[in-house]
N, CA, C, O and CB atoms as a CASP TS submission, in Angstrom:
PFRMAT TS
TARGET T0000
AUTHOR 0000-0000-0000
METHOD Language model
MODEL 1
PARENT N/A
ATOM      1  N   UNK     1      -1.108  18.270  16.216  1.00  0.00           N
ATOM      2  CA  UNK     1      -1.688  18.824  15.005  1.00  0.00           C
ATOM      3  C   UNK     1      -0.616  19.082  13.955  1.00  0.00           C
ATOM      4  O   UNK     1      -0.884  19.023  12.755  1.00  0.00           O
ATOM      5  CB  UNK     1      -2.441  20.111  15.320  1.00  0.00           C
ATOM      6  N   UNK     2       0.587  19.366  14.409  1.00  0.00           N
ATOM      7  CA  UNK     2       1.701  19.603  13.489  1.00  0.00           C
ATOM      8  C   UNK     2       1.940  18.388  12.600  1.00  0.00           C
ATOM      9  O   UNK     2       2.171  18.530  11.400  1.00  0.00           O
ATOM     10  CB  UNK     2       2.979  19.947  14.270  1.00  0.00           C
ATOM     11  N   UNK     3       1.886  17.192  13.188  1.00  0.00           N
ATOM     12  CA  UNK     3       2.126  15.975  12.413  1.00  0.00           C
ATOM     13  C   UNK     3       1.047  15.758  11.363  1.00  0.00           C
ATOM     14  O   UNK     3       1.330  15.226  10.289  1.00  0.00           O
ATOM     15  CB  UNK     3       2.198  14.767  13.336  1.00  0.00           C
ATOM     16  N   UNK     4      -0.173  16.155  11.651  1.00  0.00           N
ATOM     17  CA  UNK     4      -1.251  16.051  10.670  1.00  0.00           C
ATOM     18  C   UNK     4      -0.878  16.814   9.410  1.00  0.00           C
ATOM     19  O   UNK     4      -0.997  16.290   8.302  1.00  0.00           O
ATOM     20  CB  UNK     4      -2.578  16.584  11.251  1.00  0.00           C
ATOM     21  N   UNK     5      -0.425  18.059   9.580  1.00  0.00           N
ATOM     22  CA  UNK     5      -0.074  18.871   8.423  1.00  0.00           C
ATOM     23  C   UNK     5       1.158  18.342   7.699  1.00  0.00           C
ATOM     24  O   UNK     5       1.242  18.437   6.475  1.00  0.00           O
ATOM     25  CB  UNK     5       0.158  20.301   8.847  1.00  0.00           C
ATOM     26  N   UNK     6       2.102  17.794   8.430  1.00  0.00           N
ATOM     27  CA  UNK     6       3.291  17.206   7.805  1.00  0.00           C
ATOM     28  C   UNK     6       2.886  16.013   6.946  1.00  0.00           C
ATOM     29  O   UNK     6       3.308  15.899   5.796  1.00  0.00           O
ATOM     30  CB  UNK     6       4.327  16.774   8.879  1.00  0.00           C
ATOM     31  N   UNK     7       2.071  15.131   7.503  1.00  0.00           N
ATOM     32  CA  UNK     7       1.625  13.951   6.749  1.00  0.00           C
ATOM     33  C   UNK     7       0.763  14.379   5.566  1.00  0.00           C
ATOM     34  O   UNK     7       0.945  13.886   4.452  1.00  0.00           O
ATOM     35  CB  UNK     7       0.836  12.978   7.664  1.00  0.00           C
ATOM     36  N   UNK     8      -0.176  15.296   5.805  1.00  0.00           N
ATOM     37  CA  UNK     8      -1.050  15.774   4.727  1.00  0.00           C
ATOM     38  C   UNK     8      -0.235  16.347   3.574  1.00  0.00           C
ATOM     39  O   UNK     8      -0.440  15.971   2.420  1.00  0.00           O
ATOM     40  CB  UNK     8      -2.025  16.835   5.256  1.00  0.00           C
ATOM     41  N   UNK     9       0.675  17.242   3.879  1.00  0.00           N
ATOM     42  CA  UNK     9       1.464  17.887   2.833  1.00  0.00           C
ATOM     43  C   UNK     9       2.349  16.883   2.097  1.00  0.00           C
ATOM     44  O   UNK     9       2.479  16.947   0.874  1.00  0.00           O
ATOM     45  CB  UNK     9       2.322  18.997   3.431  1.00  0.00           C
ATOM     46  N   UNK    10       2.950  15.969   2.831  1.00  0.00           N
ATOM     47  CA  UNK    10       3.813  14.966   2.207  1.00  0.00           C
ATOM     48  C   UNK    10       3.025  14.084   1.246  1.00  0.00           C
ATOM     49  O   UNK    10       3.445  13.873   0.108  1.00  0.00           O
ATOM     50  CB  UNK    10       4.488  14.103   3.276  1.00  0.00           C
ATOM     51  N   UNK    11       1.886  13.569   1.700  1.00  0.00           N
ATOM     52  CA  UNK    11       1.074  12.698   0.843  1.00  0.00           C
ATOM     53  C   UNK    11       0.493  13.496  -0.320  1.00  0.00           C
ATOM     54  O   UNK    11       0.465  13.011  -1.451  1.00  0.00           O
ATOM     55  CB  UNK    11      -0.061  12.033   1.657  1.00  0.00           C
ATOM     56  N   UNK    12       0.034  14.700  -0.052  1.00  0.00           N
ATOM     57  CA  UNK    12      -0.517  15.541  -1.118  1.00  0.00           C
ATOM     58  C   UNK    12       0.511  15.773  -2.220  1.00  0.00           C
ATOM     59  O   UNK    12       0.205  15.606  -3.400  1.00  0.00           O
ATOM     60  CB  UNK    12      -0.990  16.886  -0.550  1.00  0.00           C
ATOM     61  N   UNK    13       1.704  16.151  -1.848  1.00  0.00           N
ATOM     62  CA  UNK    13       2.748  16.405  -2.845  1.00  0.00           C
ATOM     63  C   UNK    13       3.168  15.128  -3.567  1.00  0.00           C
ATOM     64  O   UNK    13       3.465  15.155  -4.761  1.00  0.00           O
ATOM     65  CB  UNK    13       3.963  17.044  -2.181  1.00  0.00           C
ATOM     66  N   UNK    14       3.191  14.005  -2.839  1.00  0.00           N
ATOM     67  CA  UNK    14       3.567  12.733  -3.472  1.00  0.00           C
ATOM     68  C   UNK    14       2.519  12.280  -4.487  1.00  0.00           C
ATOM     69  O   UNK    14       2.853  11.627  -5.475  1.00  0.00           O
ATOM     70  CB  UNK    14       3.761  11.647  -2.406  1.00  0.00           C
ATOM     71  N   UNK    15       1.266  12.621  -4.249  1.00  0.00           N
ATOM     72  CA  UNK    15       0.185  12.198  -5.137  1.00  0.00           C
ATOM     73  C   UNK    15       0.050  13.077  -6.379  1.00  0.00           C
ATOM     74  O   UNK    15      -0.517  12.638  -7.380  1.00  0.00           O
ATOM     75  CB  UNK    15      -1.118  12.194  -4.384  1.00  0.00           C
ATOM     76  N   UNK    16       0.553  14.291  -6.335  1.00  0.00           N
ATOM     77  CA  UNK    16       0.411  15.182  -7.490  1.00  0.00           C
ATOM     78  C   UNK    16       1.121  14.608  -8.707  1.00  0.00           C
ATOM     79  O   UNK    16       2.305  14.273  -8.659  1.00  0.00           O
ATOM     80  CB  UNK    16       0.964  16.576  -7.168  1.00  0.00           C
ATOM     81  N   UNK    17       0.381  14.505  -9.780  1.00  0.00           N
ATOM     82  CA  UNK    17       0.975  14.084 -11.046  1.00  0.00           C
ATOM     83  C   UNK    17       1.298  12.609 -11.152  1.00  0.00           C
ATOM     84  O   UNK    17       1.951  12.198 -12.111  1.00  0.00           O
ATOM     85  CB  UNK    17       2.199  14.844 -11.275  1.00  0.00           C
ATOM     86  N   UNK    18       0.865  11.800 -10.204  1.00  0.00           N
ATOM     87  CA  UNK    18       1.159  10.373 -10.317  1.00  0.00           C
ATOM     88  C   UNK    18       0.088   9.686 -11.164  1.00  0.00           C
ATOM     89  O   UNK    18      -0.856  10.327 -11.625  1.00  0.00           O
ATOM     90  CB  UNK    18       1.245   9.718  -8.915  1.00  0.00           C
ATOM     91  N   UNK    19       0.243   8.386 -11.362  1.00  0.00           N
ATOM     92  CA  UNK    19      -0.679   7.629 -12.212  1.00  0.00           C
ATOM     93  C   UNK    19      -2.110   7.672 -11.696  1.00  0.00           C
ATOM     94  O   UNK    19      -3.051   7.662 -12.489  1.00  0.00           O
ATOM     95  CB  UNK    19      -0.222   6.189 -12.320  1.00  0.00           C
ATOM     96  N   UNK    20      -2.287   7.720 -10.381  1.00  0.00           N
ATOM     97  CA  UNK    20      -3.624   7.761  -9.815  1.00  0.00           C
ATOM     98  C   UNK    20      -4.345   9.042 -10.223  1.00  0.00           C
ATOM     99  O   UNK    20      -5.518   9.011 -10.594  1.00  0.00           O
ATOM    100  CB  UNK    20      -3.562   7.646  -8.291  1.00  0.00           C
ATOM    101  N   UNK    21      -3.650  10.146 -10.155  1.00  0.00           N
ATOM    102  CA  UNK    21      -4.266  11.415 -10.522  1.00  0.00           C
ATOM    103  C   UNK    21      -4.579  11.445 -12.015  1.00  0.00           C
ATOM    104  O   UNK    21      -5.624  11.960 -12.414  1.00  0.00           O
ATOM    105  CB  UNK    21      -3.348  12.589 -10.145  1.00  0.00           C
ATOM    106  N   UNK    22      -3.701  10.906 -12.836  1.00  0.00           N
ATOM    107  CA  UNK    22      -3.948  10.865 -14.277  1.00  0.00           C
ATOM    108  C   UNK    22      -5.152   9.968 -14.582  1.00  0.00           C
ATOM    109  O   UNK    22      -5.987  10.314 -15.419  1.00  0.00           O
ATOM    110  CB  UNK    22      -2.693  10.359 -15.032  1.00  0.00           C
ATOM    111  N   UNK    23      -5.240   8.828 -13.911  1.00  0.00           N
ATOM    112  CA  UNK    23      -6.387   7.936 -14.121  1.00  0.00           C
ATOM    113  C   UNK    23      -7.684   8.621 -13.707  1.00  0.00           C
ATOM    114  O   UNK    23      -8.688   8.523 -14.412  1.00  0.00           O
ATOM    115  CB  UNK    23      -6.205   6.623 -13.332  1.00  0.00           C
ATOM    116  N   UNK    24      -7.672   9.309 -12.579  1.00  0.00           N
ATOM    117  CA  UNK    24      -8.865  10.028 -12.126  1.00  0.00           C
ATOM    118  C   UNK    24      -9.249  11.105 -13.134  1.00  0.00           C
ATOM    119  O   UNK    24     -10.429  11.277 -13.439  1.00  0.00           O
ATOM    120  CB  UNK    24      -8.628  10.656 -10.736  1.00  0.00           C
ATOM    121  N   UNK    25      -8.277  11.820 -13.643  1.00  0.00           N
ATOM    122  CA  UNK    25      -8.528  12.838 -14.651  1.00  0.00           C
ATOM    123  C   UNK    25      -9.191  12.220 -15.876  1.00  0.00           C
ATOM    124  O   UNK    25     -10.142  12.783 -16.418  1.00  0.00           O
ATOM    125  CB  UNK    25      -7.222  13.540 -15.044  1.00  0.00           C
ATOM    126  N   UNK    26      -8.695  11.069 -16.314  1.00  0.00           N
ATOM    127  CA  UNK    26      -9.271  10.417 -17.492  1.00  0.00           C
ATOM    128  C   UNK    26     -10.698   9.941 -17.230  1.00  0.00           C
ATOM    129  O   UNK    26     -11.554  10.061 -18.107  1.00  0.00           O
ATOM    130  CB  UNK    26      -8.400   9.237 -17.921  1.00  0.00           C
ATOM    131  N   UNK    27     -10.968   9.404 -16.045  1.00  0.00           N
ATOM    132  CA  UNK    27     -12.336   9.005 -15.715  1.00  0.00           C
ATOM    133  C   UNK    27     -13.272  10.214 -15.719  1.00  0.00           C
ATOM    134  O   UNK    27     -14.430  10.103 -16.123  1.00  0.00           O
ATOM    135  CB  UNK    27     -12.375   8.308 -14.343  1.00  0.00           C
ATOM    136  N   UNK    28     -12.781  11.347 -15.279  1.00  0.00           N
ATOM    137  CA  UNK    28     -13.606  12.550 -15.228  1.00  0.00           C
ATOM    138  C   UNK    28     -13.907  13.106 -16.614  1.00  0.00           C
ATOM    139  O   UNK    28     -14.842  13.893 -16.763  1.00  0.00           O
ATOM    140  CB  UNK    28     -12.925  13.607 -14.394  1.00  0.00           C
ATOM    141  N   UNK    29     -13.145  12.720 -17.625  1.00  0.00           N
ATOM    142  CA  UNK    29     -13.397  13.210 -18.980  1.00  0.00           C
ATOM    143  C   UNK    29     -14.547  12.485 -19.666  1.00  0.00           C
ATOM    144  O   UNK    29     -15.040  12.948 -20.695  1.00  0.00           O
ATOM    145  CB  UNK    29     -12.151  13.073 -19.812  1.00  0.00           C
ATOM    146  N   UNK    30     -14.982  11.356 -19.114  1.00  0.00           N
ATOM    147  CA  UNK    30     -16.082  10.601 -19.715  1.00  0.00           C
ATOM    148  C   UNK    30     -17.399  11.275 -19.330  1.00  0.00           C
ATOM    149  O   UNK    30     -17.715  11.413 -18.148  1.00  0.00           O
ATOM    150  CB  UNK    30     -16.062   9.100 -19.253  1.00  0.00           C
ATOM    151  N   UNK    31     -18.154  11.688 -20.331  1.00  0.00           N
ATOM    152  CA  UNK    31     -19.391  12.426 -20.072  1.00  0.00           C
ATOM    153  C   UNK    31     -20.396  11.656 -19.224  1.00  0.00           C
ATOM    154  O   UNK    31     -21.125  12.251 -18.430  1.00  0.00           O
ATOM    155  CB  UNK    31     -20.032  12.801 -21.370  1.00  0.00           C
ATOM    156  N   UNK    32     -20.436  10.350 -19.388  1.00  0.00           N
ATOM    157  CA  UNK    32     -21.413   9.548 -18.655  1.00  0.00           C
ATOM    158  C   UNK    32     -21.112   9.500 -17.150  1.00  0.00           C
ATOM    159  O   UNK    32     -21.998   9.203 -16.348  1.00  0.00           O
ATOM    160  CB  UNK    32     -21.449   8.132 -19.221  1.00  0.00           C
ATOM    161  N   UNK    33     -19.868   9.792 -16.771  1.00  0.00           N
ATOM    162  CA  UNK    33     -19.477   9.749 -15.361  1.00  0.00           C
ATOM    163  C   UNK    33     -19.742  11.098 -14.703  1.00  0.00           C
ATOM    164  O   UNK    33     -19.283  12.135 -15.183  1.00  0.00           O
ATOM    165  CB  UNK    33     -17.987   9.362 -15.216  1.00  0.00           C
ATOM    166  N   UNK    34     -20.479  11.073 -13.611  1.00  0.00           N
ATOM    167  CA  UNK    34     -20.696  12.281 -12.836  1.00  0.00           C
ATOM    168  C   UNK    34     -19.382  12.662 -12.147  1.00  0.00           C
ATOM    169  O   UNK    34     -18.689  11.790 -11.622  1.00  0.00           O
ATOM    170  CB  UNK    34     -21.844  12.082 -11.795  1.00  0.00           C
ATOM    171  N   UNK    35     -19.036  13.940 -12.143  1.00  0.00           N
ATOM    172  CA  UNK    35     -17.818  14.353 -11.440  1.00  0.00           C
ATOM    173  C   UNK    35     -17.870  13.991  -9.951  1.00  0.00           C
ATOM    174  O   UNK    35     -16.844  13.689  -9.342  1.00  0.00           O
ATOM    175  CB  UNK    35     -17.605  15.862 -11.601  1.00  0.00           C
ATOM    176  N   UNK    36     -19.065  14.025  -9.378  1.00  0.00           N
ATOM    177  CA  UNK    36     -19.220  13.660  -7.969  1.00  0.00           C
ATOM    178  C   UNK    36     -18.933  12.181  -7.758  1.00  0.00           C
ATOM    179  O   UNK    36     -18.314  11.800  -6.765  1.00  0.00           O
ATOM    180  CB  UNK    36     -20.632  13.998  -7.476  1.00  0.00           C
ATOM    181  N   UNK    37     -19.386  11.343  -8.696  1.00  0.00           N
ATOM    182  CA  UNK    37     -19.125   9.909  -8.640  1.00  0.00           C
ATOM    183  C   UNK    37     -17.622   9.639  -8.748  1.00  0.00           C
ATOM    184  O   UNK    37     -17.073   8.844  -7.984  1.00  0.00           O
ATOM    185  CB  UNK    37     -19.888   9.175  -9.764  1.00  0.00           C
ATOM    186  N   UNK    38     -16.968  10.298  -9.689  1.00  0.00           N
ATOM    187  CA  UNK    38     -15.526  10.108  -9.868  1.00  0.00           C
ATOM    188  C   UNK    38     -14.782  10.553  -8.612  1.00  0.00           C
ATOM    189  O   UNK    38     -13.879   9.858  -8.145  1.00  0.00           O
ATOM    190  CB  UNK    38     -15.018  10.893 -11.104  1.00  0.00           C
ATOM    191  N   UNK    39     -15.155  11.701  -8.067  1.00  0.00           N
ATOM    192  CA  UNK    39     -14.509  12.200  -6.850  1.00  0.00           C
ATOM    193  C   UNK    39     -14.710  11.227  -5.691  1.00  0.00           C
ATOM    194  O   UNK    39     -13.754  10.890  -4.992  1.00  0.00           O
ATOM    195  CB  UNK    39     -15.060  13.588  -6.478  1.00  0.00           C
ATOM    196  N   UNK    40     -15.944  10.776  -5.483  1.00  0.00           N
ATOM    197  CA  UNK    40     -16.239   9.869  -4.369  1.00  0.00           C
ATOM    198  C   UNK    40     -15.489   8.544  -4.517  1.00  0.00           C
ATOM    199  O   UNK    40     -14.948   8.025  -3.540  1.00  0.00           O
ATOM    200  CB  UNK    40     -17.751   9.609  -4.281  1.00  0.00           C
ATOM    201  N   UNK    41     -15.454   8.001  -5.720  1.00  0.00           N
ATOM    202  CA  UNK    41     -14.756   6.736  -5.945  1.00  0.00           C
ATOM    203  C   UNK    41     -13.245   6.892  -5.740  1.00  0.00           C
ATOM    204  O   UNK    41     -12.613   6.050  -5.104  1.00  0.00           O
ATOM    205  CB  UNK    41     -15.045   6.216  -7.360  1.00  0.00           C
ATOM    206  N   UNK    42     -12.675   7.966  -6.278  1.00  0.00           N
ATOM    207  CA  UNK    42     -11.236   8.196  -6.130  1.00  0.00           C
ATOM    208  C   UNK    42     -10.868   8.456  -4.669  1.00  0.00           C
ATOM    209  O   UNK    42      -9.863   7.940  -4.180  1.00  0.00           O
ATOM    210  CB  UNK    42     -10.790   9.379  -7.006  1.00  0.00           C
ATOM    211  N   UNK    43     -11.676   9.251  -3.977  1.00  0.00           N
ATOM    212  CA  UNK    43     -11.413   9.530  -2.570  1.00  0.00           C
ATOM    213  C   UNK    43     -11.534   8.262  -1.734  1.00  0.00           C
ATOM    214  O   UNK    43     -10.717   8.022  -0.845  1.00  0.00           O
ATOM    215  CB  UNK    43     -12.373  10.600  -2.048  1.00  0.00           C
ATOM    216  N   UNK    44     -12.549   7.452  -2.015  1.00  0.00           N
ATOM    217  CA  UNK    44     -12.718   6.183  -1.295  1.00  0.00           C
ATOM    218  C   UNK    44     -11.551   5.240  -1.516  1.00  0.00           C
ATOM    219  O   UNK    44     -11.097   4.576  -0.584  1.00  0.00           O
ATOM    220  CB  UNK    44     -14.003   5.506  -1.722  1.00  0.00           C
ATOM    221  N   UNK    45     -11.066   5.179  -2.749  1.00  0.00           N
ATOM    222  CA  UNK    45      -9.921   4.321  -3.046  1.00  0.00           C
ATOM    223  C   UNK    45      -8.671   4.799  -2.313  1.00  0.00           C
ATOM    224  O   UNK    45      -7.911   3.980  -1.798  1.00  0.00           O
ATOM    225  CB  UNK    45      -9.663   4.282  -4.555  1.00  0.00           C
ATOM    226  N   UNK    46      -8.449   6.103  -2.259  1.00  0.00           N
ATOM    227  CA  UNK    46      -7.281   6.643  -1.551  1.00  0.00           C
ATOM    228  C   UNK    46      -7.396   6.382  -0.052  1.00  0.00           C
ATOM    229  O   UNK    46      -6.404   6.060   0.601  1.00  0.00           O
ATOM    230  CB  UNK    46      -7.135   8.158  -1.817  1.00  0.00           C
ATOM    231  N   UNK    47      -8.593   6.519   0.488  1.00  0.00           N
ATOM    232  CA  UNK    47      -8.801   6.231   1.911  1.00  0.00           C
ATOM    233  C   UNK    47      -8.522   4.761   2.197  1.00  0.00           C
ATOM    234  O   UNK    47      -7.855   4.436   3.179  1.00  0.00           O
ATOM    235  CB  UNK    47     -10.241   6.595   2.340  1.00  0.00           C
ATOM    236  N   UNK    48      -9.031   3.868   1.340  1.00  0.00           N
ATOM    237  CA  UNK    48      -8.821   2.435   1.548  1.00  0.00           C
ATOM    238  C   UNK    48      -7.346   2.061   1.451  1.00  0.00           C
ATOM    239  O   UNK    48      -6.845   1.294   2.273  1.00  0.00           O
ATOM    240  CB  UNK    48      -9.627   1.633   0.533  1.00  0.00           C
ATOM    241  N   UNK    49      -6.651   2.594   0.454  1.00  0.00           N
ATOM    242  CA  UNK    49      -5.233   2.256   0.314  1.00  0.00           C
ATOM    243  C   UNK    49      -4.416   2.848   1.462  1.00  0.00           C
ATOM    244  O   UNK    49      -3.438   2.245   1.905  1.00  0.00           O
ATOM    245  CB  UNK    49      -4.692   2.758  -1.036  1.00  0.00           C
ATOM    246  N   UNK    50      -4.812   4.020   1.941  1.00  0.00           N
ATOM    247  CA  UNK    50      -4.125   4.604   3.097  1.00  0.00           C
ATOM    248  C   UNK    50      -4.369   3.782   4.355  1.00  0.00           C
ATOM    249  O   UNK    50      -3.467   3.623   5.178  1.00  0.00           O
ATOM    250  CB  UNK    50      -4.585   6.049   3.319  1.00  0.00           C
ATOM    251  N   UNK    51      -5.575   3.261   4.509  1.00  0.00           N
ATOM    252  CA  UNK    51      -5.889   2.421   5.666  1.00  0.00           C
ATOM    253  C   UNK    51      -5.024   1.159   5.661  1.00  0.00           C
ATOM    254  O   UNK    51      -4.529   0.743   6.709  1.00  0.00           O
ATOM    255  CB  UNK    51      -7.388   2.045   5.671  1.00  0.00           C
ATOM    256  N   UNK    52      -4.844   0.553   4.496  1.00  0.00           N
ATOM    257  CA  UNK    52      -3.982  -0.625   4.385  1.00  0.00           C
ATOM    258  C   UNK    52      -2.541  -0.264   4.755  1.00  0.00           C
ATOM    259  O   UNK    52      -1.880  -1.015   5.472  1.00  0.00           O
ATOM    260  CB  UNK    52      -4.040  -1.209   2.951  1.00  0.00           C
ATOM    261  N   UNK    53      -2.056   0.874   4.273  1.00  0.00           N
ATOM    262  CA  UNK    53      -0.686   1.292   4.576  1.00  0.00           C
ATOM    263  C   UNK    53      -0.497   1.543   6.067  1.00  0.00           C
ATOM    264  O   UNK    53       0.525   1.157   6.635  1.00  0.00           O
ATOM    265  CB  UNK    53      -0.329   2.551   3.787  1.00  0.00           C
ATOM    266  N   UNK    54      -1.474   2.186   6.707  1.00  0.00           N
ATOM    267  CA  UNK    54      -1.376   2.445   8.148  1.00  0.00           C
ATOM    268  C   UNK    54      -1.398   1.127   8.917  1.00  0.00           C
ATOM    269  O   UNK    54      -0.628   0.944   9.860  1.00  0.00           O
ATOM    270  CB  UNK    54      -2.531   3.367   8.622  1.00  0.00           C
ATOM    271  N   UNK    55      -2.273   0.217   8.521  1.00  0.00           N
ATOM    272  CA  UNK    55      -2.336  -1.090   9.178  1.00  0.00           C
ATOM    273  C   UNK    55      -1.014  -1.840   9.048  1.00  0.00           C
ATOM    274  O   UNK    55      -0.498  -2.362  10.036  1.00  0.00           O
ATOM    275  CB  UNK    55      -3.472  -1.928   8.587  1.00  0.00           C
ATOM    276  N   UNK    56      -0.465  -1.896   7.845  1.00  0.00           N
ATOM    277  CA  UNK    56       0.806  -2.598   7.624  1.00  0.00           C
ATOM    278  C   UNK    56       1.952  -1.919   8.377  1.00  0.00           C
ATOM    279  O   UNK    56       2.840  -2.592   8.900  1.00  0.00           O
ATOM    280  CB  UNK    56       1.129  -2.659   6.121  1.00  0.00           C
ATOM    281  N   UNK    57       1.932  -0.595   8.430  1.00  0.00           N
ATOM    282  CA  UNK    57       2.956   0.118   9.200  1.00  0.00           C
ATOM    283  C   UNK    57       2.872  -0.185  10.684  1.00  0.00           C
ATOM    284  O   UNK    57       3.893  -0.321  11.358  1.00  0.00           O
ATOM    285  CB  UNK    57       2.830   1.610   8.982  1.00  0.00           C
ATOM    286  N   UNK    58       1.648  -0.291  11.189  1.00  0.00           N
ATOM    287  CA  UNK    58       1.455  -0.624  12.609  1.00  0.00           C
ATOM    288  C   UNK    58       1.928  -2.035  12.897  1.00  0.00           C
ATOM    289  O   UNK    58       2.576  -2.272  13.917  1.00  0.00           O
ATOM    290  CB  UNK    58      -0.023  -0.474  13.008  1.00  0.00           C
ATOM    291  N   UNK    59       1.621  -2.969  12.024  1.00  0.00           N
ATOM    292  CA  UNK    59       2.058  -4.358  12.192  1.00  0.00           C
ATOM    293  C   UNK    59       3.582  -4.425  12.105  1.00  0.00           C
ATOM    294  O   UNK    59       4.218  -5.092  12.921  1.00  0.00           O
ATOM    295  CB  UNK    59       1.405  -5.282  11.118  1.00  0.00           C
ATOM    296  N   UNK    60       4.167  -3.749  11.135  1.00  0.00           N
ATOM    297  CA  UNK    60       5.621  -3.760  10.965  1.00  0.00           C
ATOM    298  C   UNK    60       6.319  -3.170  12.190  1.00  0.00           C
ATOM    299  O   UNK    60       7.370  -3.659  12.604  1.00  0.00           O
ATOM    300  CB  UNK    60       6.019  -2.979   9.701  1.00  0.00           C
ATOM    301  N   UNK    61       5.735  -2.118  12.769  1.00  0.00           N
ATOM    302  CA  UNK    61       6.332  -1.486  13.950  1.00  0.00           C
ATOM    303  C   UNK    61       6.396  -2.457  15.121  1.00  0.00           C
ATOM    304  O   UNK    61       7.322  -2.396  15.929  1.00  0.00           O
ATOM    305  CB  UNK    61       5.538  -0.239  14.348  1.00  0.00           C
ATOM    306  N   UNK    62       5.431  -3.338  15.215  1.00  0.00           N
ATOM    307  CA  UNK    62       5.410  -4.302  16.316  1.00  0.00           C
ATOM    308  C   UNK    62       6.472  -5.381  16.164  1.00  0.00           C
ATOM    309  O   UNK    62       7.009  -5.874  17.157  1.00  0.00           O
ATOM    310  CB  UNK    62       4.046  -4.945  16.415  1.00  0.00           C
ATOM    311  N   UNK    63       6.777  -5.750  14.922  1.00  0.00           N
ATOM    312  CA  UNK    63       7.668  -6.885  14.701  1.00  0.00           C
ATOM    313  C   UNK    63       9.083  -6.507  14.269  1.00  0.00           C
ATOM    314  O   UNK    63       9.971  -7.359  14.256  1.00  0.00           O
ATOM    315  CB  UNK    63       7.075  -7.776  13.677  1.00  0.00           C
ATOM    316  N   UNK    64       9.302  -5.246  13.916  1.00  0.00           N
ATOM    317  CA  UNK    64      10.654  -4.844  13.475  1.00  0.00           C
ATOM    318  C   UNK    64      11.382  -4.089  14.546  1.00  0.00           C
ATOM    319  O   UNK    64      12.525  -3.679  14.343  1.00  0.00           O
ATOM    320  CB  UNK    64      10.582  -3.994  12.222  1.00  0.00           C
TER
END
């Protein structure tokens, strides 16, 4: 469980203030966009990109 919090905190801090967060903020400023829609889309994108990173890390670990 300790590693969960280490990874969570590291990724959380790395994501603060980056281009992804700024883009999400800008999407949320559009009145036509539901905040729930923006949250779900942004969360889904982060999950998908994290899944790709974990997959590539697993593949790299096998061959490096």
